[in-house]
C-alpha positions in Angstrom: 108.4 117.6 111.6 106.0 116.7 108.8 106.9 118.0 105.7 103.4 117.7 104.7 101.8 119.7 107.0 104.7 121.7 109.1 103.4 119.8 112.3 105.0 117.8 115.0 103.3 114.6 115.6 103.5 112.5 118.5 105.1 108.7 118.3 103.4 105.7 119.9 106.0 106.6 123.2 104.0 110.3 123.3 107.1 112.0 122.8 106.7 114.5 119.7 108.8 113.8 117.3 109.5 114.2 113.1 108.7 112.7 109.8 107.7 109.3 110.7 106.3 107.8 107.4 104.9 104.9 108.4 106.2 101.3 107.4 109.0 100.6 106.1 107.9 98.0 103.7 110.4 95.3 104.4 109.6 93.0 106.6 111.8 91.8 110.1 113.8 88.8 110.1 111.5 86.1 111.7 113.7 86.3 114.5 112.3 89.9 115.3 108.3 89.4 114.9 106.1 89.4 117.2 106.1 91.1 120.8 109.1 90.0 122.2 110.9 92.3 119.3 108.5 95.1 120.4 109.2 94.3 123.5 112.7 94.9 123.3 111.5 98.6 121.2 109.4 99.3 124.1 112.8 99.1 126.5 114.5 101.3 123.7 112.2 104.0 123.8 112.3 104.2 127.8 115.8 104.2 128.1 115.5 107.4 125.6 112.9 109.2 127.9 114.7 108.3 130.8 117.7 110.0 129.5 115.9 113.0 128.7 114.1 112.7 132.1 117.9 112.7 133.2 118.7 116.2 131.6 116.3 117.9 133.6 118.0 117.5 136.8 121.7 117.0 135.7 123.5 118.9 133.0 122.4 117.6 129.7 126.1 118.3 128.3 127.9 115.9 130.5 125.7 112.7 129.2 125.6 113.7 125.7 126.0 110.2 123.6 124.4 111.2 120.3 125.6 107.8 118.0 123.8 105.4 121.0 120.7 107.8 120.9 120.2 107.1 117.4 120.8 103.8 117.4 118.3 103.3 120.2 115.6 105.2 118.2 116.2 103.8 115.0 116.3 100.4 116.4 113.0 101.6 117.9 111.3 102.9 114.7 112.6 99.6 112.7 110.3 97.5 115.4 107.2 100.1 115.3 107.5 99.9 111.4 108.2 103.3 111.1 110.4 105.3 108.3 112.8 107.7 109.8 114.3 110.8 107.9 118.0 112.1 108.3 116.1 114.6 110.0 114.3 113.1 112.8 117.8 110.7 113.3 118.9 114.1 114.3 116.4 115.4 116.9 116.7 112.1 118.6 120.4 112.7 119.0 119.3 115.5 120.8 122.3 117.3 119.6 123.2 119.8 117.0 122.7 118.9 113.6 126.1 118.9 112.4 127.0 116.5 115.9 124.2 114.6 114.3 124.8 114.3 111.2 128.5 113.4 111.9 127.6 110.6 113.9 125.2 109.5 111.3 128.0 109.6 108.9 130.3 107.1 111.5 127.4 104.9 112.4 126.9 104.5 108.4 130.9 103.7 108.1 130.8 101.3 110.8 127.9 99.5 109.3 125.1 100.3 111.6 122.8 102.1 109.8 121.8 102.6 105.8 120.5 105.4 104.2 118.4 105.2 101.2 116.2 107.9 99.4 112.4 108.3 100.1 110.4 106.6 97.6 108.0 109.3 97.9 110.0 111.9 98.0 113.4 111.8 96.5 114.5 114.9 97.4 114.3 113.7 101.4 116.8 111.1 103.0 115.7 108.2 105.3 117.9 106.3 107.6 117.5 102.8 109.1 119.3 100.3 111.4 121.4 97.8 109.8 120.6 93.9 109.9 124.1 94.4 112.0 122.8 97.2 114.0 119.4 95.8 115.2 121.8 92.9 116.0 124.1 94.3 118.4 121.3 96.4 120.1 119.0 93.1 120.5 121.5 91.4 122.0 122.2 94.6 124.4 118.8 95.0 125.2 118.6 90.8 125.8 121.7 90.7 128.0 121.0 93.9 130.3 117.4 93.4 130.7 116.5 96.8 128.9 118.3 98.8 132.0 
């Protein structure tokens, strides 16, 4: 949800998201510039979409993997130049907020995500995939062909 307008807004994949605030202001490393990285981000979004689709046909709680969903979402957001609030990352996990927050803390402890205060609104905390997290997800997506 956009805290300014209080409304949901679609991201480029067409799904409703929350708190996507635009460019992160951080340049991507050269190896992630261009279409290749965006292609990997598209693959990550497809995986997330397919995971949600699976939940329409089978009990979703059988396949809950909030850490993975958070990492895929943050990876794609990084490629798309989008900042992600903690709230939005919790929505991406498709689990209760307390569960998602616990996984965010663990991912941060593992060095896969980073938190920072939003310069535009110091009350809000943003989360992004770390360089190590980005490298790991990119390597996995490349190794698996993004499937």
